[in-house]
TORSE-100949 format. One record per residue: residue number from 1; residue in one letter; x, y, z of N, C-alpha, C in turn. Coordinates in Angstrom, 3 decimals, always signed. Layout:
BEGIN
+-----+------+----------+----------+----------+----------+----------+----------+----------+----------+----------+
|  nr | rest |      n.u |      n.v |      n.w |     ca.u |     ca.v |     ca.w |      c.u |      c.v |      c.w |
+-----+------+----------+----------+----------+----------+----------+----------+----------+----------+----------+
| NUM |    a |        X |        Y |        Z |        X |        Y |        Z |        X |        Y |        Z |
...
+-----+------+----------+----------+----------+----------+----------+----------+----------+----------+----------+
# end
This chain:
BEGIN
+-----+------+----------+----------+----------+----------+----------+----------+----------+----------+----------+
|  nr | rest |      n.u |      n.v |      n.w |     ca.u |     ca.v |     ca.w |      c.u |      c.v |      c.w |
+-----+------+----------+----------+----------+----------+----------+----------+----------+----------+----------+
|   1 |    x |   +6.598 |  -22.476 |   +3.093 |   +6.485 |  -21.359 |   +2.179 |   +5.113 |  -20.690 |   +2.273 |
|   2 |    x |   +4.120 |  -21.480 |   +2.643 |   +2.789 |  -20.889 |   +2.770 |   +2.732 |  -19.866 |   +3.894 |
|   3 |    x |   +3.525 |  -20.101 |   +4.941 |   +3.554 |  -19.150 |   +6.050 |   +4.144 |  -17.820 |   +5.581 |
|   4 |    x |   +5.201 |  -17.875 |   +4.793 |   +5.804 |  -16.662 |   +4.254 |   +4.828 |  -15.938 |   +3.320 |
|   5 |    x |   +4.060 |  -16.696 |   +2.553 |   +3.062 |  -16.095 |   +1.675 |   +1.987 |  -15.373 |   +2.484 |
|   6 |    x |   +1.569 |  -15.974 |   +3.575 |   +0.563 |  -15.330 |   +4.431 |   +1.130 |  -14.060 |   +5.058 |
|   7 |    x |   +2.395 |  -14.104 |   +5.436 |   +3.032 |  -12.913 |   +6.012 |   +3.104 |  -11.790 |   +4.977 |
|   8 |    x |   +3.447 |  -12.117 |   +3.742 |   +3.500 |  -11.100 |   +2.688 |   +2.132 |  -10.476 |   +2.438 |
|   9 |    x |   +1.101 |  -11.297 |   +2.376 |   -0.247 |  -10.773 |   +2.168 |   -0.659 |   -9.898 |   +3.346 |
|  10 |    x |   -0.298 |  -10.303 |   +4.554 |   -0.627 |   -9.505 |   +5.743 |   +0.070 |   -8.153 |   +5.702 |
|  11 |    x |   +1.318 |   -8.145 |   +5.292 |   +2.046 |   -6.880 |   +5.159 |   +1.365 |   -5.985 |   +4.125 |
|  12 |    x |   +0.961 |   -6.569 |   +3.013 |   +0.265 |   -5.796 |   +1.986 |   -1.059 |   -5.240 |   +2.478 |
|  13 |    x |   -1.784 |   -6.045 |   +3.249 |   -3.068 |   -5.576 |   +3.778 |   -2.893 |   -4.467 |   +4.812 |
|  14 |    x |   -1.771 |   -4.447 |   +5.483 |   -1.506 |   -3.384 |   +6.448 |   -1.002 |   -2.122 |   +5.744 |
|  15 |    x |   -0.130 |   -2.291 |   +4.757 |   +0.453 |   -1.137 |   +4.079 |   -0.528 |   -0.394 |   +3.178 |
|  16 |    x |   -1.460 |   -1.096 |   +2.563 |   -2.381 |   -0.451 |   +1.627 |   -3.184 |   +0.670 |   +2.283 |
|  17 |    x |   -3.847 |   +0.460 |   +3.421 |   -4.577 |   +1.583 |   +4.029 |   -3.652 |   +2.669 |   +4.570 |
|  18 |    x |   -2.489 |   +2.261 |   +5.055 |   -1.554 |   +3.264 |   +5.586 |   -1.121 |   +4.210 |   +4.472 |
|  19 |    x |   -0.758 |   +3.647 |   +3.333 |   -0.319 |   +4.481 |   +2.213 |   -1.486 |   +5.257 |   +1.622 |
|  20 |    x |   -2.601 |   +4.585 |   +1.407 |   -3.712 |   +5.203 |   +0.699 |   -4.498 |   +6.223 |   +1.495 |
|  21 |    x |   -4.665 |   +5.996 |   +2.776 |   -5.529 |   +6.868 |   +3.555 |   -4.769 |   +7.741 |   +4.556 |
|  22 |    x |   -3.766 |   +7.181 |   +5.205 |   -3.100 |   +7.928 |   +6.266 |   -1.988 |   +8.843 |   +5.762 |
|  23 |    x |   -1.312 |   +8.484 |   +4.683 |   -0.207 |   +9.307 |   +4.199 |   -0.639 |  +10.720 |   +3.812 |
|  24 |    x |   -1.733 |  +10.902 |   +3.062 |   -2.118 |  +12.284 |   +2.734 |   -2.433 |  +13.126 |   +3.978 |
|  25 |    x |   -3.078 |  +12.543 |   +4.970 |   -3.367 |  +13.285 |   +6.189 |   -2.105 |  +13.562 |   +6.990 |
|  26 |    x |   -1.191 |  +12.608 |   +7.025 |   +0.072 |  +12.805 |   +7.729 |   +0.864 |  +13.929 |   +7.084 |
|  27 |    x |   +0.818 |  +13.992 |   +5.770 |   +1.518 |  +15.056 |   +5.041 |   +0.977 |  +16.426 |   +5.411 |
|  28 |    x |   -0.327 |  +16.536 |   +5.554 |   -0.940 |  +17.809 |   +5.944 |   -0.536 |  +18.170 |   +7.371 |
|  29 |    x |   -0.493 |  +17.166 |   +8.266 |   -0.100 |  +17.433 |   +9.650 |   +1.353 |  +17.903 |   +9.742 |
|  30 |    x |   +2.187 |  +17.530 |   +8.794 |   +3.584 |  +17.952 |   +8.782 |   +3.737 |  +19.385 |   +8.280 |
|  31 |    x |   +2.630 |  +19.998 |   +7.837 |   +2.676 |  +21.379 |   +7.376 |   +2.941 |  +21.531 |   +5.895 |
|  32 |    x |   +2.951 |  +20.447 |   +5.174 |   +3.166 |  +20.521 |   +3.733 |   +1.830 |  +20.811 |   +3.058 |
|  33 |    x |   +1.889 |  +21.241 |   +1.820 |   +0.658 |  +21.576 |   +1.108 |   -0.151 |  +20.323 |   +0.803 |
|  34 |    x |   -1.434 |  +20.518 |   +0.609 |   -2.308 |  +19.387 |   +0.300 |   -1.981 |  +18.819 |   -1.077 |
|  35 |    x |   -2.259 |  +17.555 |   -1.231 |   -2.024 |  +16.915 |   -2.515 |   -3.131 |  +17.311 |   -3.491 |
|  36 |    x |   -2.759 |  +17.430 |   -4.747 |   -3.779 |  +17.698 |   -5.758 |   -4.609 |  +16.434 |   -5.974 |
|  37 |    x |   -5.672 |  +16.586 |   -6.723 |   -6.552 |  +15.439 |   -6.967 |   -5.801 |  +14.321 |   -7.683 |
|  38 |    x |   -4.966 |  +14.663 |   -8.652 |   -4.225 |  +13.653 |   -9.405 |   -3.142 |  +13.000 |   -8.544 |
|  39 |    x |   -2.545 |  +13.774 |   -7.638 |   -1.564 |  +13.188 |   -6.728 |   -2.237 |  +12.204 |   -5.775 |
|  40 |    x |   -3.454 |  +12.526 |   -5.339 |   -4.192 |  +11.601 |   -4.482 |   -4.528 |  +10.319 |   -5.236 |
|  41 |    x |   -4.889 |  +10.450 |   -6.509 |   -5.131 |   +9.253 |   -7.327 |   -3.859 |   +8.406 |   -7.410 |
|  42 |    x |   -2.721 |   +9.055 |   -7.563 |   -1.461 |   +8.337 |   -7.633 |   -1.135 |   +7.611 |   -6.338 |
|  43 |    x |   -1.399 |   +8.251 |   -5.203 |   -1.150 |   +7.623 |   -3.908 |   -2.065 |   +6.416 |   -3.727 |
|  44 |    x |   -3.326 |   +6.539 |   -4.113 |   -4.253 |   +5.408 |   -4.002 |   -3.839 |   +4.270 |   -4.939 |
|  45 |    x |   -3.373 |   +4.623 |   -6.127 |   -2.892 |   +3.592 |   -7.059 |   -1.649 |   +2.902 |   -6.503 |
|  46 |    x |   -0.775 |   +3.659 |   -5.860 |   +0.406 |   +3.071 |   -5.244 |   +0.016 |   +2.096 |   -4.144 |
|  47 |    x |   -0.978 |   +2.449 |   -3.344 |   -1.430 |   +1.561 |   -2.270 |   -1.982 |   +0.252 |   -2.838 |
|  48 |    x |   -2.771 |   +0.352 |   -3.888 |   -3.315 |   -0.846 |   -4.513 |   -2.193 |   -1.656 |   -5.162 |
|  49 |    x |   -1.223 |   -0.958 |   -5.741 |   -0.092 |   -1.632 |   -6.367 |   +0.741 |   -2.421 |   -5.373 |
|  50 |    x |   +0.941 |   -1.862 |   -4.184 |   +1.692 |   -2.583 |   -3.147 |   +0.964 |   -3.875 |   -2.786 |
|  51 |    x |   -0.338 |   -3.784 |   -2.622 |   -1.112 |   -4.978 |   -2.293 |   -1.045 |   -6.013 |   -3.418 |
|  52 |    x |   -1.144 |   -5.562 |   -4.666 |   -1.067 |   -6.496 |   -5.791 |   +0.322 |   -7.139 |   -5.915 |
|  53 |    x |   +1.370 |   -6.366 |   -5.663 |   +2.721 |   -6.926 |   -5.724 |   +2.916 |   -7.987 |   -4.646 |
|  54 |    x |   +2.411 |   -7.719 |   -3.459 |   +2.514 |   -8.715 |   -2.388 |   +1.736 |   -9.981 |   -2.750 |
|  55 |    x |   +0.600 |   -9.810 |   -3.403 |   -0.199 |  -10.959 |   -3.837 |   +0.570 |  -11.787 |   -4.872 |
|  56 |    x |   +1.214 |  -11.114 |   -5.804 |   +1.985 |  -11.820 |   -6.827 |   +3.156 |  -12.572 |   -6.194 |
|  57 |    x |   +3.877 |  -11.912 |   -5.292 |   +4.993 |  -12.583 |   -4.619 |   +4.512 |  -13.788 |   -3.818 |
|  58 |    x |   +3.375 |  -13.655 |   -3.165 |   +2.828 |  -14.764 |   -2.382 |   +2.476 |  -15.932 |   -3.292 |
|  59 |    x |   +1.891 |  -15.637 |   -4.447 |   +1.549 |  -16.720 |   -5.374 |   +2.792 |  -17.390 |   -5.944 |
|  60 |    x |   +3.857 |  -16.624 |   -6.157 |   +5.091 |  -17.219 |   -6.642 |   +5.712 |  -18.138 |   -5.591 |
|  61 |    x |   +5.569 |  -17.789 |   -4.336 |   +6.118 |  -18.629 |   -3.274 |   +5.333 |  -19.934 |   -3.103 |
|  62 |    x |   +4.047 |  -19.870 |   -3.316 |   +3.223 |  -21.062 |   -3.115 |   +3.456 |  -22.071 |   -4.241 |
|  63 |    x |   +3.611 |  -21.604 |   -5.445 |   +3.752 |  -22.532 |   -6.590 |   +5.141 |  -22.998 |   -6.782 |
+-----+------+----------+----------+----------+----------+----------+----------+----------+----------+----------+
# end
């Protein structure tokens, strides 16, 4: 189970920067309008939330 927990944390560590930093730039490259300041805050909060959820799931698997 510890191996699965490590995999979950690794997925979270990979997804957090992709969601938080690369998604807004990818959206601009697709020709869509830029995100507002509050939308950017929401995207960053979502990235942190994904990492925290993976951490919680990993802790549930270990215990």
